[in-house]
N, C-alpha and C positions, 0 to 999 in steps of 0.2 A: 519485572525484568527490564533492565535498561539495555537498549540496543545501541550498537555503535553506529556512527554516521556512515553512510554509503553501504550499509548492509542491505541485502535483498531479503524481502519478507513477503508473506502472503496475507491477503486480506482475510479476516475471519467473518466479516459481514458484507452484505451487499451494500453498495453506495449508488442506488438507482439515479440520484440526481447528477451523478458523474458518469453514468453508464458502466460502472464497475461492479463486478460480482465477487462473492466469496471465492477465494482461490486465486484471484488475479495477483500477479507478482508486481511489486513496486520496490523502489529504492528509497531508503531513509535519507533525507537531506537536512533535517533539522530536528532537534529534540526540544520539547517545551516542558519545563518543570511545572507541575501543578502547584497551585496555592495550597496552603494547609487544608487537608480534607478533600482536595481535588485530585483527580487522576492525571498523570502525566500524559502528554500527547506527542505526536510526531507529524512533521510535514513529509509527505511522500511525493516522489516524482514517478510517474507511470510512463513507460515507453511501449511503443508498438513492437512488432516482431522484428523490424529492421533497425531498431535502435533510435527511432525518432521520438522525442518527448511529445506526449499527447495531453497530459494534464498534471497539475500539481494539486494535491489535496491535503488537508489536515485532519487527522483522526486521533481518537483516544487510544491509549496503549492496549486496551482490551479488544480493540478492533483488528489487531494484527497478530501474527504468529511467525515464528522462525521457520525457514525452509529446512527440510531434513533430507538425508541421503536416500531415503526410501520413497521419495515422491518423484513423480514424473510431470514435467511441464508439457502443456499442449497449447494449441492456438484456437482462437475463435474470432469471428468477425465482429468488429466494433460497431456499436450502434451509430447511425448517421450523426446524431447530436454530438458525439465525441470527436469525430474526425475533423 
């Protein structure tokens, strides 16, 4: 599935090196076409609850999923390393 730029998505996997967890919400800021036989990827920008950018990460397409209307967003405290 190709996602549009600036679409909000959820992570499907934890990214412990970035302090991010499955279910965290991010915004797509760039699409990376995979080489033949390679999976496409995306660069994501992650914001805190008040809209400040906290990190930018690049992931494979299989590591993200669309948000749906039957999901509820919630907050959690960021690890020190991310702040």
